[in-house]
C-alpha atoms as one frame of an Amber mdcrd trajectory, in Angstrom:
protein
  10.587  51.892  12.217   8.853  49.945  14.695   9.411  45.676  13.627   6.152
  44.588  12.334   5.059  42.716  15.976   6.290  45.601  17.223   3.009  47.568
  15.516   0.580  44.501  15.632   1.412  44.247  19.952   0.755  48.186  19.672
  -2.331  47.893  18.265  -3.970  45.284  19.814  -3.173  46.936  23.383  -4.904
  50.259  22.171  -7.696  47.902  21.214  -7.225  46.109  24.975  -7.253  43.082
  23.736  -5.098  40.176  25.170  -3.412  37.180  22.596  -6.002  35.375  23.847
  -8.117  37.643  22.226  -6.896  37.616  18.958  -5.946  33.830  18.830  -9.887
  33.252  19.504 -10.698  36.205  16.937  -8.351  35.014  13.588  -8.118  31.910
  14.643  -4.452  31.350  15.060  -2.768  29.374  18.067  -1.910  31.704  20.956
   2.152  30.463  21.071   2.125  32.227  16.837   0.223  35.838  17.612   2.638
  35.882  20.992   5.700  34.209  18.205   4.669  37.111  15.836   4.895  39.681
  17.912   7.815  38.812  19.767   9.404  38.848  16.104  10.570  34.883  16.180
   9.333  33.997  13.291  11.059  31.109  13.328   8.316  28.855  15.142   6.734
  29.217  11.745   7.490  25.881   9.625   7.569  28.735   6.527   7.344  31.968
   5.606   4.019  32.017   3.699   2.127  30.717   7.963   4.564  33.591   8.798
   2.186  35.360   6.194  -0.585  34.858   6.046  -0.933  34.923  10.370   0.757
  38.691   9.955  -2.017  39.416   6.922  -4.989  38.105   9.040  -3.594  39.738
  12.578  -2.968  42.982  10.948  -6.650  42.832   9.519  -8.132  42.190  12.740
  -6.058  45.593  13.832  -6.887  47.575  11.102  -3.207  48.206   9.771  -2.479
  47.745   6.454  -1.572  43.866   5.920  -0.241  44.504   2.448   2.494  47.483
   3.914   3.041  44.961   6.856   3.782  42.237   4.880   6.676  43.434   2.265
   8.243  45.234   6.507   7.970  41.423   7.294   9.711  40.150   4.425  12.199
  41.968   4.711  12.349  41.324   8.547  12.455  37.670   7.633  15.275  38.448
   4.414  17.712  40.038   6.774  17.038  37.419   9.649  17.084  34.162   7.717
  15.227  31.774   9.956  13.701  29.987   7.545  16.924  28.480   6.060  17.338
  24.798   7.564  18.390  22.439   5.421  15.937  19.577   6.570  15.831  16.716
   4.792  12.610  16.342   2.904  11.680  12.377   3.500  13.038  13.127   7.367
  14.716  10.933   9.675  14.591   7.386   9.476  12.463   5.827  11.152  12.113
   2.872  13.142  10.235  -0.329  13.224   7.705   1.019  16.433   7.547   4.419
  14.336   6.595   2.896  10.809   3.545   0.952  12.234   1.966   4.078  13.936
   2.381   5.354  10.879   0.848   2.512   8.708  -1.497   2.517  10.474  -2.322
   6.122  11.067  -2.390   5.659   7.204  -5.540   3.277   7.738  -9.537   4.886
   6.524 -10.329   3.145  10.417 -14.346   4.117   9.607 -14.595   1.658   6.014
 -12.308  -0.205   7.654 -14.517  -0.899  10.874 -18.118  -0.989   8.259 -16.562
  -3.153   6.367 -15.983  -6.165   9.215 -19.409  -5.091   9.964 -20.413  -6.281
   6.746 -18.261  -8.912   6.175 -19.659 -10.632   9.900 -22.922 -10.022   8.756
 -22.506 -12.027   5.493 -20.540 -14.821   7.386 -23.369 -14.938  10.238 -26.603
 -14.779   7.717 -23.495 -17.267   5.267 -22.767 -20.037   8.395 -26.490 -19.366
   9.583 -28.593 -20.740   6.322 -25.116 -23.705   5.753 -26.608 -24.876   9.145
 -29.898 -24.525   8.504 -29.540 -26.683   6.034 -28.215 -29.282   7.201 -30.465
 -29.634  10.411 -33.378 -29.637   7.747 -31.358 -32.045   5.428 -30.831 -34.620
   8.673 -32.947 -37.683   9.925 -33.706 -36.399  13.689 -33.961 -40.051  14.542
 -29.692 -40.815  13.719 -28.010 -40.303  16.909 -30.640 -42.654  19.404 -29.311
 -45.694  19.943 -31.495 -48.220  18.626 -33.296 -50.414  21.009 -35.709 -52.759
  21.894 -39.608 -52.868  22.157 -40.565 -54.956  24.952 -43.960 -55.727  25.504
 -45.490 -56.464  29.195 -48.047 -58.722  27.950 -48.181 -60.408  24.966 -50.554
 -59.449  22.726 -53.489 -62.097  20.777 -53.579 -62.690  17.462 -56.851 -60.560
  17.393 -54.731 -57.015  17.891 -51.740 -58.029  15.920 -50.903 -61.517  12.673
 -48.590 -63.099  13.292 -46.574 -63.388   9.920 -46.899 -66.450   8.999 -50.457
 -66.678   9.059 -50.865 -63.484   6.311 -52.632 -64.443   3.348
């Protein structure tokens, strides 16, 4: 009995399709399609992804998905490609990786919108403050004191002397 990958590859070749055609039609990556055909299931991060990919591929080439998934389970148990004892937390991150990870978790669209809103409100408050300061200020406060010096002495008929007032 041929392997799951060989069955899928022969069905694909009988339809004159390339691996890229299968990848495009199943929405799988091309390297995953080739890995399935070659029996390299360790490229998938977990057996469930390999099973789902084989099921999609089998439906596309009109093979029985349930039978192929059963055969895939037997191949995976015999091969045991997924028995890696990787920690769930992952490797320790350095300072730069920690900062990059923290920055990648920030919802930048929301931050940008908040920055725009805060800028508009800040500009409006600053403008209102400047308007109030202008409205309440004396327009002549910055002018230096000056002296009025008429060009010619005025007669009494124009300006009365303060001592002659009744």
